VEXZA-485940 format. One line per 4 residues: number of its first residue (from 1); their letters; for each residue z, x, y of N, C-alpha, C. Coordinates in Angstrom, 3 decimals. Example, Ala and Ser with C-alpha at 12.3 -4.5 7.8 and 13.67 -1.06 7.14 Angstrom:
% VEXZA-485940
1) as) 7.800:13.190:-5.690:7.800:12.300:-4.500:7.800:13.200:-3.300 ~ 7.080:12.850:-2.250:7.140:13.670:-1.060:7.870:12.900:0.030;
***
This chain:
% VEXZA-485940
1) mkll) 22.600:0.195:-17.677:21.103:0.148:-17.859:21.328:-1.224:-16.268 ~ 20.042:-0.526:-15.115:20.396:-1.052:-13.864:19.022:-1.877:-13.981 ~ 19.194:-3.624:-13.521:18.250:-4.418:-13.554:17.902:-4.648:-12.247 ~ 16.631:-4.905:-11.142:17.017:-5.236:-10.161:16.114:-6.635:-10.059;
5) fdeh) 16.593:-7.992:-9.901:15.939:-9.065:-9.789:14.814:-9.212:-8.219 ~ 13.767:-9.577:-8.346:13.056:-9.768:-6.960:13.232:-11.586:-6.834 ~ 12.985:-11.635:-5.769:13.201:-13.131:-4.637:12.857:-14.210:-5.173 ~ 12.029:-14.165:-6.595:11.595:-15.285:-6.881:12.532:-15.787:-8.126;
9) isfr) 13.481:-14.670:-8.370:14.322:-15.505:-9.800:15.920:-15.788:-8.405 ~ 16.303:-16.335:-9.088:17.581:-17.070:-7.924:19.114:-15.459:-7.985 ~ 19.483:-16.036:-7.183:20.299:-14.534:-7.205:21.728:-15.256:-7.723 ~ 21.671:-16.636:-8.032:22.815:-17.064:-9.185:22.555:-16.724:-10.646;
13) tvrs) 21.094:-16.709:-11.318:20.921:-16.389:-12.336:21.436:-14.821:-12.366 ~ 21.820:-14.318:-11.365:22.114:-12.290:-11.569:23.387:-12.312:-12.257 ~ 24.195:-13.495:-11.084:25.073:-13.223:-11.383:26.040:-13.891:-12.790 ~ 24.756:-14.586:-13.383:25.146:-15.355:-14.478:25.139:-13.895:-15.681;
17) lldi) 24.604:-13.553:-15.540:23.878:-12.320:-16.491:24.545:-11.170:-16.043 ~ 26.478:-10.672:-15.612:26.534:-9.553:-15.605:27.105:-9.458:-16.304 ~ 27.968:-10.220:-17.552:28.627:-9.626:-18.703:27.734:-8.979:-19.765 ~ 26.374:-9.671:-19.700:25.177:-8.931:-19.981:24.438:-7.306:-19.944;
21) fpds) 24.232:-7.875:-18.593:23.861:-6.405:-17.875:24.489:-6.181:-16.604 ~ 26.082:-5.564:-16.875:26.666:-5.564:-15.586:26.226:-5.143:-14.170 ~ 24.934:-4.034:-14.078:24.792:-3.200:-13.329:23.823:-3.650:-12.971 ~ 23.103:-5.009:-12.731:21.976:-5.599:-12.304:22.653:-6.200:-11.209;
25) khlk) 21.870:-6.140:-9.920:21.334:-6.699:-8.745:20.150:-7.310:-8.244 ~ 20.193:-8.373:-7.285:19.235:-8.896:-6.890:18.736:-8.432:-5.022 ~ 17.511:-8.692:-4.936:17.216:-8.019:-3.915:18.018:-8.682:-2.748 ~ 18.582:-9.608:-2.759:19.121:-9.970:-1.654:20.579:-9.546:-1.605;
29) ffrm) 21.159:-8.645:-2.508:22.006:-7.543:-2.244:21.751:-6.443:-1.011 ~ 20.666:-6.121:-1.432:20.447:-4.658:-0.446:19.645:-5.559:0.921 ~ 19.480:-7.004:1.066:18.921:-7.260:2.102:17.259:-6.900:2.653 ~ 17.102:-7.218:1.335:15.326:-7.049:0.974:14.613:-8.037:0.676;
33) eeat) 14.894:-8.912:1.207:14.176:-10.048:0.176:12.735:-10.121:1.426 ~ 13.029:-9.395:2.472:10.959:-9.484:3.121:10.631:-8.175:2.878 ~ 10.859:-6.912:2.040:10.352:-6.025:1.561:9.492:-6.700:0.962 ~ 8.282:-5.467:0.874:6.786:-5.567:0.526:7.150:-4.891:-1.064;
37) dmqi) 6.423:-5.374:-1.508:6.277:-4.740:-3.273:6.346:-3.068:-3.420 ~ 5.662:-2.080:-2.583:5.991:-1.503:-2.402:6.708:-0.391:-1.919 ~ 7.476:-1.241:-1.327:8.926:-0.560:-0.426:9.672:-1.138:-1.760 ~ 10.133:-2.388:-2.469:10.891:-2.900:-3.640:10.366:-1.942:-4.967;
41) wkfa) 9.125:-0.972:-5.167:9.364:-0.054:-6.266:9.433:1.028:-5.879 ~ 9.512:1.324:-4.575:9.761:2.874:-4.310:11.275:2.402:-4.205 ~ 11.774:1.257:-3.514:12.936:1.412:-4.060:14.045:1.632:-5.494 ~ 13.884:0.764:-5.979:13.973:0.651:-7.055:13.318:2.201:-7.842;
45) aseg) 12.501:2.377:-8.066:12.141:4.081:-8.501:13.542:4.686:-8.622 ~ 13.820:5.165:-6.572:14.959:5.848:-6.529:16.083:5.881:-7.067 ~ 16.177:4.456:-7.079:17.862:4.100:-7.309:18.095:4.051:-8.925 ~ 17.062:3.990:-9.821:17.437:3.665:-11.412:16.932:2.464:-11.564;
49) faiv) 16.493:1.768:-11.047:16.394:0.130:-11.458:14.838:0.015:-12.303 ~ 15.448:-1.329:-13.452:14.090:-2.154:-13.988:13.767:-3.127:-12.420 ~ 12.626:-3.252:-12.695:12.373:-4.299:-11.585:12.292:-5.842:-12.519 ~ 12.805:-6.998:-12.182:12.734:-7.913:-13.373:11.925:-9.000:-12.207;
53) tkdd) 10.842:-9.491:-12.816:10.131:-9.780:-12.209:8.699:-11.117:-12.176 ~ 8.326:-12.321:-11.854:7.952:-13.327:-12.511:6.603:-12.589:-11.440 ~ 6.115:-11.957:-10.420:5.358:-11.589:-9.839:4.082:-10.671:-10.743 ~ 2.484:-11.380:-10.299:1.930:-10.363:-11.625:1.340:-8.981:-10.187;
57) dfrq) 1.975:-9.095:-9.203:1.885:-7.633:-8.343:2.383:-7.042:-8.861 ~ 3.554:-6.810:-9.291:4.047:-5.792:-9.920:3.567:-5.541:-11.339 ~ 3.583:-6.602:-12.188:2.836:-5.980:-13.550:1.418:-4.912:-12.974 ~ 1.054:-5.328:-12.158:-0.726:-4.752:-12.026:-0.123:-2.845:-11.062;
61) lslt) 1.189:-2.958:-10.846:1.426:-1.996:-10.572:1.832:-0.947:-11.468 ~ 2.915:-1.596:-12.651:3.203:-1.107:-13.710:2.213:-0.214:-14.768 ~ 0.740:-1.399:-14.401:-0.396:-0.759:-15.083:-0.760:0.571:-14.113 ~ -0.942:0.537:-12.550:-1.550:1.471:-11.958:-1.000:2.936:-12.016;
65) hghp) 0.350:2.476:-11.975:1.051:4.111:-11.298:1.582:3.882:-12.967 ~ 2.513:3.572:-13.912:3.014:3.972:-14.442:4.785:3.361:-14.371 ~ 5.300:4.468:-14.971:6.828:4.157:-14.404:7.407:5.847:-14.158 ~ 8.485:6.169:-13.055:9.391:4.640:-13.028:8.850:3.789:-11.714;
69) pkvi) 9.735:2.900:-11.374:10.240:1.978:-12.282:9.481:1.142:-13.520 ~ 10.319:1.011:-14.054:9.589:-0.187:-15.669:10.075:-1.620:-14.641 ~ 9.009:-2.246:-15.323:9.130:-3.622:-15.342:9.099:-4.737:-16.081 ~ 9.810:-5.608:-16.507:10.467:-6.838:-17.101:9.410:-7.885:-16.604;
73) wlka) 8.368:-8.603:-16.707:7.777:-9.163:-16.455:7.667:-11.098:-17.251 ~ 8.194:-11.855:-16.541:8.960:-13.051:-16.712:7.809:-13.524:-17.231 ~ 6.897:-14.059:-17.811:6.244:-15.313:-18.215:6.533:-16.528:-18.951 ~ 7.614:-17.154:-19.168:7.810:-18.028:-19.727:7.959:-19.382:-18.543;
77) gnlk) 7.557:-18.846:-17.250:7.455:-20.236:-16.008:9.033:-20.675:-15.256 ~ 9.044:-21.889:-15.503:9.949:-22.090:-14.061:11.124:-22.284:-15.882 ~ 12.006:-21.670:-15.622:13.273:-21.676:-16.567:14.137:-22.099:-15.300 ~ 15.616:-23.026:-16.221:16.329:-22.457:-15.180:17.214:-21.648:-15.289;
81) srdl) 18.734:-21.779:-14.300:19.520:-20.299:-14.949:20.153:-19.936:-15.819 ~ 20.501:-21.455:-16.760:20.761:-21.085:-17.997:20.092:-20.669:-19.057 ~ 18.880:-21.212:-19.046:17.952:-21.039:-20.055:17.633:-19.193:-19.695 ~ 17.284:-18.777:-18.279:16.642:-17.496:-18.413:17.776:-17.398:-18.744;
85) rglf) 19.139:-17.159:-18.737:20.099:-16.239:-19.071:19.775:-16.748:-20.956 ~ 19.782:-17.421:-21.186:19.689:-17.549:-22.751:18.487:-16.316:-23.373 ~ 17.119:-16.960:-21.954:15.849:-16.174:-22.981:16.871:-14.246:-22.570 ~ 17.713:-14.098:-21.866:18.389:-12.654:-21.644:18.738:-12.352:-22.499;
89) keks) 19.616:-13.126:-22.921:20.667:-12.990:-23.623:19.758:-12.599:-25.390 ~ 18.905:-13.724:-26.003:18.693:-13.791:-26.656:17.616:-12.026:-26.872 ~ 16.660:-11.192:-26.011:16.043:-10.689:-25.621:17.120:-9.274:-25.476 ~ 18.405:-9.231:-25.245:19.118:-8.066:-24.468:18.916:-6.545:-25.474;
93) dvin) 18.283:-6.773:-26.890:18.472:-5.616:-27.438:16.814:-5.709:-27.058 ~ 15.576:-6.468:-27.144:14.580:-5.597:-26.488:14.475:-4.774:-25.329 ~ 15.649:-5.896:-24.241:15.189:-4.957:-22.626:16.463:-3.613:-23.280 ~ 17.442:-3.401:-23.788:17.615:-2.255:-23.597:16.798:-1.060:-23.670;
97) efva) 16.387:-0.941:-24.779:15.267:-0.217:-25.928:14.302:0.128:-25.089 ~ 14.092:-1.436:-24.162:12.643:-1.096:-23.459:12.832:0.392:-22.036 ~ 13.932:-0.176:-21.830:14.841:0.287:-20.201:14.735:1.737:-20.721 ~ 15.444:1.958:-22.015:16.301:3.170:-22.511:14.931:4.437:-23.162;
101) aeeg) 13.616:3.860:-23.156:12.538:4.318:-23.893:12.038:5.411:-22.179 ~ 11.900:6.437:-23.422:10.473:7.710:-22.730:9.739:6.855:-22.162 ~ 9.005:5.811:-23.071:7.733:5.265:-22.468:7.813:3.806:-22.381 ~ 6.437:3.393:-22.039:6.034:1.993:-22.079:7.045:1.786:-20.523;
105) sllv) 5.594:1.033:-20.053:5.799:0.596:-18.171:6.177:-0.889:-18.137 ~ 5.782:-1.765:-19.144:6.308:-3.048:-18.897:6.658:-3.921:-20.343 ~ 7.792:-4.541:-19.973:7.943:-5.486:-20.914:7.526:-6.670:-20.362 ~ 6.885:-7.998:-21.803:6.507:-9.147:-21.190:7.292:-10.226:-21.935;
109) lk) 8.151:-11.027:-20.727:9.137:-11.645:-21.849:8.641:-13.256:-21.653 ~ 8.627:-14.101:-22.815:7.979:-15.133:-22.572:8.988:-16.061:-23.387;
***
């Protein structure tokens, strides 16, 4: 499973999740920190990523355009990296099922 984390989530968090989601990347890895939401959207779709974000714009894009890419929208507030890791570990089965499913464009994590 390939997760693409946007700039609102620390790249350190992504590193801490590689044992759970080994194909995860941060926008920084692709030097896309300044990319528009639509550029990120198209990149994620073409490269098979699900977008992990706190940004409501991606939620809107998922509701408007469907998938791919799928969007995992974090509504858990400002969590520290270790707490975000705990959330992803706790919800790993839900995330895996969501990304693998044919249906569904948006997963909200709280």
